[in-house]
C-alpha positions in Angstrom: 0.0 -0.1 0.1 3.0 2.4 0.4 3.2 2.8 -3.3 -0.4 4.0 -3.7 0.4 7.5 -2.8 3.4 7.6 -5.2 1.9 6.0 -8.2 -1.9 6.9 -8.0 -2.4 10.4 -9.2 -5.4 12.8 -10.1 -5.5 14.2 -13.7 -7.8 16.7 -15.4 -10.0 15.8 -18.4 -9.5 17.0 -22.0 -12.1 19.6 -21.7 -12.8 21.5 -18.5 -15.6 24.1 -18.2 -14.5 27.6 -17.5 -18.3 28.7 -17.1 -21.6 27.2 -17.9 -21.0 28.1 -21.6 -18.4 25.6 -22.1 -19.6 22.7 -24.2 -18.9 18.9 -24.3 -17.0 18.8 -21.1 -15.0 15.9 -19.6 -13.9 13.5 -22.3 -10.6 11.6 -22.3 -8.0 12.0 -19.7 -5.4 14.9 -20.3 -1.7 15.2 -19.6 -2.3 17.7 -16.7 -2.2 16.6 -13.2 -4.7 18.0 -10.7 -3.6 19.2 -7.2 -6.9 18.6 -5.4 -7.7 22.2 -5.3 -11.1 21.5 -6.5 -12.7 24.9 -6.4 -10.9 26.9 -8.8 -9.0 24.1 -10.5 -11.6 21.3 -11.3 -14.8 23.3 -10.5 -15.0 27.0 -11.6 -16.1 29.6 -8.9 -19.9 29.4 -8.5 -22.2 31.9 -6.8 -25.1 30.7 -4.5 -28.4 32.1 -6.0 -30.7 34.5 -4.3 -33.9 33.7 -2.5 -36.2 31.5 -4.7 -33.3 30.9 -7.1 -33.0 27.2 -6.1 -30.0 25.1 -6.1 -27.0 26.1 -8.3 -25.5 22.9 -9.8 -22.2 22.3 -11.6 -20.8 19.1 -12.9 -17.1 18.3 -13.4 -14.8 15.5 -14.3 -11.4 14.2 -13.2 -9.4 11.0 -13.4 -7.7 8.7 -11.0 -4.5 7.4 -12.8 -2.5 4.4 -12.0 1.0 5.7 -13.1 2.9 2.5 -12.4 4.4 0.6 -15.5 3.5 -2.9 -14.3 1.5 -3.0 -11.1 -2.2 -3.0 -10.7 -4.6 -1.8 -7.9 -7.0 -4.4 -6.8 -10.1 -4.1 -4.8 -10.1 -0.5 -5.8 -12.7 1.9 -4.4 -13.4 5.6 -4.4 -15.1 7.7 -1.7 -15.4 11.3 -0.3 -13.9 11.2 3.1 -15.0 14.8 4.1 -18.5 14.3 2.8 -21.6 14.9 5.1 -25.0 13.2 4.8 -28.0 15.6 4.2 -29.4 17.2 7.2 -32.9 16.0 6.8 -36.2 17.7 7.4 -36.0 18.4 11.2 -35.2 21.5 12.9 -32.2 20.4 15.3 -29.0 21.6 16.8 -25.7 21.0 15.2 -22.9 19.3 17.3 -19.2 18.3 17.0 -17.0 15.9 19.0 -13.0 15.9 18.8 -10.5 13.3 20.1 -10.3 12.1 23.6 -6.5 13.4 23.5 -7.9 17.0 23.4 -5.3 17.9 20.7 -8.0 20.1 19.0 -9.3 21.9 22.2 -7.7 25.1 20.8 -10.0 25.2 17.9 -13.8 25.9 17.3 -16.1 24.5 14.6 -18.3 26.8 12.6 -21.5 25.3 11.2 -22.7 27.0 8.0 -26.3 26.4 6.9 -29.8 27.8 7.4 -31.8 28.8 10.5 -35.4 27.8 11.3 -36.6 30.7 9.2 -34.5 29.6 6.2 -32.1 32.5 6.6 -28.3 31.8 6.2 -26.6 31.4 9.5 -23.1 30.5 11.0 -23.1 28.8 14.4 -19.8 28.1 16.5 -18.9 25.7 19.2 -15.4 25.3 21.0 -14.1 21.7 21.0 -13.7 19.9 24.3 -11.9 16.5 23.9 -14.6 13.8 22.7 -17.3 15.6 24.5 -20.2 16.3 22.2 -20.7 20.1 22.0 -24.0 21.4 20.5 -25.1 24.8 19.2 -27.5 26.8 21.3 -29.7 27.4 18.1 -31.5 25.0 15.7 -30.9 24.7 12.0 -33.0 23.4 9.0 -30.0 22.7 6.8 -26.2 22.3 7.1 -24.0 22.8 4.0 -20.4 23.0 5.4 -18.3 22.9 8.6 -15.1 24.6 9.3 -12.4 24.1 11.8 -10.8 27.3 13.1 -8.1 28.5 15.4 -9.6 29.9 18.8 -7.1 32.8 18.9 -6.8 33.8 15.3 -10.0 32.7 13.8 -8.1 31.3 10.8 -9.1 27.9 9.1 -6.8 25.4 10.8 -6.2 21.6 10.2 -7.4 19.3 12.8 -5.1 16.8 14.5 -7.6 14.2 14.5 -11.0 13.4 12.9 -13.9 15.7 14.2 -17.2 14.2 14.3 -20.2 16.2 13.1 -23.7 15.4 14.4 -27.3 16.4 14.0 -29.2 16.7 17.4 -26.2 15.6 19.2 -26.7 11.9 18.2 -26.9 11.3 14.5 -23.5 11.1 12.7 -23.5 13.1 9.4 -19.7 12.9 8.7 -16.2 14.1 9.9 -13.7 16.8 9.3 -10.9 14.4 8.7 -7.7 14.7 10.7 -5.2 16.9 8.9 -7.9 18.8 7.1 -10.3 21.7 8.1 -13.7 21.4 6.2 -16.6 18.9 5.7 -19.3 19.5 3.1 -22.6 18.0 2.0 -22.6 19.7 -1.3 -20.7 17.0 -3.4 -21.6 13.8 -4.9 -19.7 11.4 -7.5 -20.4 8.9 -10.2 -17.9 6.4 -11.7 -18.3 5.4 -15.4 -18.5 1.6 -15.7 -15.2 1.3 -17.9 -11.7 2.4 -17.3 -10.3 5.1 -19.7 -13.8 6.2 -20.5 -14.3 9.3 -22.7 -17.8 10.2 -21.5 -18.9 13.8 -21.8 -21.6 16.0 -20.6 -23.1 18.8 -22.9 -22.1 21.4 -20.3 -21.4 22.1 -16.5 -25.2 22.2 -15.9 -26.0 18.9 -17.5 -25.5 15.4 -16.3 -23.5 13.0 -18.4 -25.5 10.2 -19.8 -26.1 7.5 -17.4 -25.0 9.3 -14.2 -26.1 7.9 -10.9 -25.0 10.2 -8.1 -24.0 8.9 -4.6 -22.2 10.4 -1.7 -19.9 7.6 -0.2 -18.2 9.1 2.8 -16.6 6.1 4.2 -14.5 3.0 2.9 -17.3 0.6 3.7 -19.8 2.5 1.5 -17.1 3.4 -1.2 -18.0 2.9 -4.9 -16.0 0.1 -6.6 -13.7 1.1 -9.4 -14.5 -0.3 -12.8 -13.1 -3.5 -14.3 -14.1 -5.3 -11.1 -12.2 -2.9 -9.0 -8.8 -3.6 -10.6 -7.0 -0.4 -11.8 -4.5 -1.8 -14.2 -1.1 -0.3 -14.7 -1.4 2.8 -16.8 -5.2 2.8 -16.6 -7.4 5.7 -15.3 -10.8 5.8 -13.7 -13.0 8.7 -14.6 -14.6 10.3 -11.7 -17.7 12.7 -12.4 -18.6 15.0 -9.5 -21.7 17.2 -8.9 -21.5 20.3 -6.9 -24.9 21.4 -5.6 -24.8 24.9 -4.0 -28.2 25.8 -2.2 -29.7 29.3 -2.5 -28.5 31.9 0.0 -25.6 29.9 1.2 -23.2 31.9 3.3 -19.7 32.6 1.6 -16.9 30.3 2.5 -13.2 31.3 2.4 -12.0 27.9 1.4 -13.9 24.7 0.7 -12.0 21.4 0.7 -13.2 18.6 -1.5 -11.4 15.4 -0.8 -11.3 12.2 -3.0 -9.8 9.1 -1.4 -8.8 6.0 -3.4 -8.3 2.7 -1.5 -7.3 -0.8 -2.7 -4.9 -3.6 -2.0 -2.2 -5.9 -3.7 -0.5 -2.6 -4.8 3.2 -3.2 -5.3 2.9 -6.4 -3.3 
């Protein structure tokens, strides 16, 4: 598995949208490596719409490429480790719990969503070890979560995973250790063949056959095509969908993580 980080790379497609007017996006893999700076590199900047404008949706593609000359990745799966489940219909408090070591007790968690009147809201709680700390007000939706430094207020990476909960009990997802955001705005779909050349008419239109999901753990990860075998030199296309609800509060930075797992790599 040590070879995975060295040989598995993310690459851009041959046609990337610069705005919603770009046509026939996606296609084959390009020669340009991606740096996982998803917003601004894979997705173009997109505003949240005003009241009654609905959800603003953008589609984009990238590839997970096995750059090794001879070795395959088997049991390959892909998931979104900082994804969150949808909030649901209930008005409830948001909550977070850190690690028992207390390594993140110098940080606070900011919840960005909508209040019980449907207005944009940002609520904050300070981390306290693995104690579940809840907001004082309820929310009707949660789009993203940020970890910030107690002193400076700046975005800061967590030392350990921080659990995000609804109502203090229902797990929605995690801010992974070493990162600073979690989000419920992104889904993925994997084409059924390696080295695919599927396209979408534009960044507002689903590619043909797309079936979106939001796997956030290894146990729910989506299997790579070819029965999970990413052969040497082959690439798995990954389509992503960004759904930004109306009147969403601005975020300074939103991380969108893609994890690829497998076995028998360089074994």
